[in-house]
C-alpha positions in Angstrom: 163.1 171.4 -8.9 162.2 173.9 -11.6 162.4 177.6 -10.7 159.3 179.8 -10.4 159.4 182.8 -12.8 158.1 186.0 -11.2 158.5 189.7 -11.4 159.4 191.2 -8.0 157.8 194.4 -6.8 158.9 196.1 -3.6 156.6 198.7 -2.1 158.2 201.6 -0.3 155.2 203.2 1.5 156.6 206.7 2.3 156.5 210.1 0.6 157.5 213.6 1.7 153.9 214.7 0.9 150.7 212.9 -0.2 149.3 214.1 -3.5 145.6 214.9 -3.6 144.9 212.5 -6.5 146.9 209.5 -5.0 145.2 206.5 -3.5 148.3 204.3 -3.1 149.3 202.8 0.2 151.6 205.6 1.3 152.1 208.0 4.2 153.9 211.3 4.4 157.0 211.1 6.6 160.3 212.8 7.2 163.2 210.6 5.9 164.7 210.7 9.4 161.7 208.7 10.7 162.0 205.9 8.0 163.2 202.6 9.5 165.6 202.1 6.6 167.6 199.1 7.7 164.7 197.4 9.6 162.5 197.6 6.5 165.2 196.2 4.3 165.6 193.2 6.6 161.9 192.7 6.7 161.5 192.8 2.9 164.4 190.3 2.5 162.8 188.0 5.1 159.4 188.2 3.3 161.1 187.3 0.1 162.5 184.2 1.7 159.1 183.2 3.1 157.2 183.9 -0.1 159.8 181.8 -2.0 159.3 178.9 0.5 155.5 179.2 0.1 155.8 178.9 -3.7 157.6 175.6 -3.2 160.2 176.4 -5.8 163.3 178.7 -6.0 162.6 182.1 -7.5 163.7 183.0 -11.0 163.3 186.8 -11.0 162.2 188.4 -14.2 162.6 192.0 -13.1 162.7 194.1 -9.9 160.7 197.3 -9.4 160.8 199.6 -6.4 157.5 201.6 -6.3 155.6 203.6 -3.8 155.6 206.1 -2.4 159.0 207.5 -3.1 161.6 204.7 -3.1 164.4 207.2 -3.7 163.9 208.4 -0.1 165.1 205.0 1.1 168.8 204.9 2.1 170.8 203.6 -0.8 172.5 200.8 1.1 169.2 199.5 2.5 167.8 199.5 -1.0 171.0 197.8 -2.3 170.5 195.0 0.3 167.2 194.1 -1.3 168.7 194.3 -4.8 171.4 191.8 -3.8 168.8 189.5 -2.2 166.9 189.3 -5.5 169.7 189.2 -7.9 171.5 186.5 -5.9 168.6 184.3 -7.0 169.2 184.8 -10.7 170.0 187.4 -13.4 167.5 190.3 -13.5 167.2 192.2 -16.8 165.8 195.3 -15.3 165.9 197.0 -11.9 163.7 200.1 -11.7 163.4 202.7 -8.9 160.6 205.3 -8.9 161.8 208.8 -8.0 160.2 212.1 -7.4 162.2 215.0 -8.9 162.8 216.4 -5.4 164.7 213.3 -4.4 167.0 212.7 -7.3 170.1 214.4 -8.6 173.1 213.3 -10.6 175.0 212.0 -7.5 172.0 210.0 -6.2 171.3 208.6 -9.7 174.9 207.5 -10.0 174.8 205.9 -6.5 171.7 204.0 -7.4 173.3 202.8 -10.7 176.4 201.7 -8.8 174.1 199.6 -6.5 172.6 197.6 -9.3 169.8 199.9 -10.5 169.4 200.0 -14.3 166.3 202.2 -14.8 164.8 205.3 -13.1 161.2 206.3 -13.4 160.6 210.0 -12.6 157.3 211.3 -11.5 157.4 214.5 -13.6 153.7 214.7 -14.3 154.0 218.2 -16.0 156.4 220.9 -17.0 153.9 223.7 -16.2 154.0 225.2 -12.8 150.3 225.9 -12.6 149.5 222.3 -13.4 152.0 221.1 -10.8 150.3 223.3 -8.2 146.9 221.9 -9.2 148.3 218.4 -8.7 149.8 219.3 -5.3 153.4 218.4 -6.3 156.4 219.5 -4.4 158.6 220.3 -7.4 158.3 223.0 -10.0 158.8 222.8 -13.7 162.5 223.7 -13.6 163.1 221.2 -10.8 161.5 218.4 -12.9 163.6 219.1 -16.0 166.7 219.5 -13.9 166.1 216.1 -12.3 165.5 214.4 -15.7 168.7 215.8 -17.1 170.6 214.8 -14.0 169.4 211.2 -14.3 170.3 211.1 -18.0 173.7 212.6 -17.3 174.6 210.0 -14.7 174.9 207.5 -17.5 174.3 203.8 -17.6 170.6 204.2 -16.7 167.4 204.1 -18.8 165.3 207.0 -17.9 161.5 207.1 -17.9 159.1 209.9 -17.1 155.5 210.0 -16.0 153.4 212.6 -17.8 149.8 213.4 -16.8 147.1 214.8 -19.1 143.5 215.8 -18.7 144.3 218.5 -16.2 142.1 221.6 -15.7 142.8 224.2 -18.5 145.6 222.0 -20.0 146.1 223.0 -23.6 147.2 220.7 -26.5 150.2 222.9 -27.4 151.4 222.8 -23.8 151.2 219.1 -23.5 152.9 218.5 -26.9 155.7 220.9 -25.9 156.2 219.0 -22.6 156.4 215.7 -24.4 159.0 217.0 -26.9 161.0 218.7 -24.1 161.2 215.4 -22.1 162.4 213.4 -25.2 164.9 216.1 -26.1 166.2 215.8 -22.5 167.0 212.2 -23.1 164.0 210.3 -21.8 163.6 207.0 -23.6 160.2 206.0 -22.1 157.1 207.9 -21.1 154.1 206.7 -19.1 151.3 209.1 -20.0 148.2 208.8 -17.8 144.9 210.6 -17.8 144.0 212.1 -14.5 141.7 209.7 -12.7 139.7 210.8 -9.7 139.7 208.1 -7.0 136.9 208.3 -4.4 139.2 208.0 -1.4 141.4 210.9 -2.3 141.3 214.6 -1.6 140.4 215.1 -5.3 137.6 212.6 -4.9 136.2 214.6 -1.9 136.3 217.8 -3.9 134.7 216.2 -6.9 131.8 215.0 -4.8 131.2 218.5 -3.6 131.4 219.9 -7.1 134.5 221.9 -6.3 137.1 220.2 -8.5 137.6 221.9 -11.8 137.8 219.3 -14.6 138.6 219.1 -18.3 135.8 217.9 -20.5 136.1 214.3 -21.7 136.3 215.3 -25.4 139.3 217.5 -24.6 140.9 214.6 -22.7 140.6 212.4 -25.7 142.0 215.1 -27.9 145.1 215.3 -25.6 145.5 211.5 -25.8 145.6 211.6 -29.6 148.0 214.5 -29.5 150.5 212.5 -27.4 150.2 209.5 -29.7 151.0 211.6 -32.8 153.8 213.5 -31.0 155.6 210.5 -29.6 155.3 208.6 -32.9 156.9 211.5 -34.7 159.7 211.5 -32.1 160.5 207.8 -32.6 158.7 206.4 -29.5 156.4 203.4 -30.1 153.0 203.4 -28.5 153.3 199.9 -27.1 150.6 200.0 -24.4 147.6 202.2 -23.9 149.5 204.6 -21.6 153.1 203.8 -22.5 155.5 204.9 -25.2 159.2 203.9 -25.7 162.1 203.9 -28.0 162.9 200.5 -29.5 164.2 198.2 -26.9 163.3 200.5 -24.0 159.9 199.2 -23.0 159.4 198.5 -19.3 160.2 194.8 -18.9 158.6 194.8 -15.4 155.2 196.2 -16.7 155.3 194.0 -19.7 155.5 191.0 -17.4 152.2 192.2 -15.8 150.5 192.7 -19.1 151.7 189.3 -20.3 150.2 187.7 -17.2 153.4 186.5 -15.5 153.5 185.8 -11.8 154.5 188.7 -9.6 155.9 188.7 -6.1 154.8 191.7 -4.1 156.9 192.6 -1.0 156.6 195.3 1.6 153.8 197.0 3.6 150.8 197.5 1.2 152.3 195.4 -1.6 150.2 193.1 -3.8 151.4 189.8 -5.3 150.0 187.0 -7.3 151.5 183.6 -8.0 150.0 180.3 -9.3 149.5 177.6 -6.7 152.0 174.8 -7.0 149.4 172.0 -6.9 148.4 171.6 -10.5 145.0 173.2 -10.0 145.5 176.3 -12.3 144.4 178.4 -9.4 146.4 181.5 -8.4 146.8 183.1 -5.0 146.7 186.8 -4.7 147.6 188.7 -1.5 147.6 192.3 -0.4 149.8 193.1 2.6 148.3 195.4 5.1 149.5 199.0 5.0 150.8 198.8 8.5 154.5 199.3 8.7 154.9 198.5 12.5 152.7 195.4 12.1 154.7 194.4 8.9 158.1 194.8 10.7 156.9 192.9 13.8 155.5 189.9 11.8 158.7 189.5 9.8 160.8 189.9 12.9 158.9 186.8 14.3 159.5 185.0 11.0 155.9 185.2 9.9 154.3 186.4 6.7 152.8 189.9 7.2 149.1 190.5 8.0 146.9 191.1 5.0 144.2 189.7 2.7 144.4 186.7 0.3 142.1 185.5 -2.4 142.0 182.5 -4.8 141.7 183.3 -8.5 140.0 180.5 -10.4 141.1 179.9 -14.1 138.2 181.9 -15.6 139.1 184.9 -13.4 142.7 184.7 -14.4 141.9 184.6 -18.1 139.5 187.6 -17.8 142.1 189.7 -16.0 144.9 188.6 -18.4 142.8 189.7 -21.4 141.9 193.0 -19.8 145.6 193.7 -19.4 147.1 192.0 -22.4 144.7 193.4 -25.0 145.8 196.9 -24.0 149.2 196.2 -25.5 150.4 196.4 -29.1 151.5 192.7 -28.9 148.1 191.6 -27.7 147.3 188.4 -25.6 148.9 185.1 -26.3 145.9 182.7 -26.2 148.0 179.5 -26.3 150.1 180.7 -23.3 146.9 181.3 -21.3 145.5 177.9 -22.2 148.6 176.4 -20.7 148.5 178.6 -17.6 144.8 178.4 -16.8 143.9 175.0 -18.3 140.9 176.5 -20.3 140.5 177.9 -23.8 140.0 181.7 -23.5 137.7 181.5 -26.6 135.4 178.8 -25.3 131.8 180.0 -25.0 132.6 183.5 -26.4 132.9 182.8 -30.1 129.8 184.8 -31.0 130.7 187.9 -29.0 134.3 187.8 -30.3 133.1 187.5 -33.9 130.9 190.5 -33.4 133.8 192.6 -32.1 136.0 191.5 -34.9 133.4 192.5 -37.4 133.1 195.9 -35.8 136.9 196.4 -36.0 137.3 196.5 -32.3 139.4 193.3 -32.1 142.0 191.8 -34.4 142.0 188.0 -34.3 145.3 186.6 -35.5 144.5 183.0 -34.4 147.1 182.7 -31.7 146.8 186.3 -30.6 144.0 188.7 -29.8 144.6 192.4 -29.8 142.7 195.7 -30.0 143.8 198.1 -32.8 145.5 201.2 -31.4 142.7 203.4 -32.8 140.3 201.8 -30.4 142.5 201.7 -27.3 140.5 204.4 -25.5 137.6 201.8 -25.6 139.7 198.9 -24.5 138.1 198.2 -21.2 134.6 198.2 -22.6 135.6 196.0 -25.6 137.2 193.4 -23.4 134.2 193.5 -21.0 131.8 192.9 -23.8 133.5 189.7 -24.8 135.0 188.3 -21.6 
């Protein structure tokens, strides 16, 4: 029986404090109240059940612990999940997301010794006033100290999140933050524009007209400033929001952008794998964000409560193009014809030719991609064609 390739994502649904811009499936909790061992057992049991449902043994591509703040999880509990995944096959990359308040050199070393190969730190900014605006627990000194500690631990690739488009954020400040992170040893940066989600505290303030915002033209200027800065520092802009030194791109995120299957485990996790029936349909699930219900279901040997949906081939292709064309490598059309059983170009030749003529799409025959100069328009370009 052939193995089923999939990236593995483990959701850790706890934080010390919920940020006002966050709409992820998380809750604020004291680490003493986290059911560390019980949650690890449940995640491993869900892995077994999901693997059985796929009808083939798992061949893991990567392992990513996200949240939430996975570095709040006890190390041995996290290590039990690492072992359960890596026992099924070699994993090229094991990432743990960390907030600066929950990582130091000793913790970074302990995670490395338990099989972690990459840390992703939620720095967001190196300016105290911006961190206060974002409701973060750490200050600028704490963020930089955490980055340096993770790098000093050795044997880990270190990534940092950086946010732009913040109220009163200046170009020179953002450029200096980017340079400081790279000088500190960061090899990968995920740079995101602040997005206001309706269900968040920021969303509520925005509806009331009480959230100070940066004008869109200034946000675009900051985006371009980061692209030039990271390029000069030797980091390639390999996806709309991601920059990396050669060989240091996020293998886990690349698997998403390439349209690989992904196995989502944990309360609030999302997964998507193709059905094993030759139909070219994929099954996507979202586990309920209900930790007691999650633990109880897995204790009974049942899959956790949640929602599922079937993705037909056309939907799979549209989603793949929306993600893949945001990358420097673009979307492999032949791979998607094999996966979905349909030609992604079929019925769209005229729209595609129009976007190529406008310089919005580069058609290389086997690959479609959007030139980097148009990445800010990527979603609109893909929507106009697919």
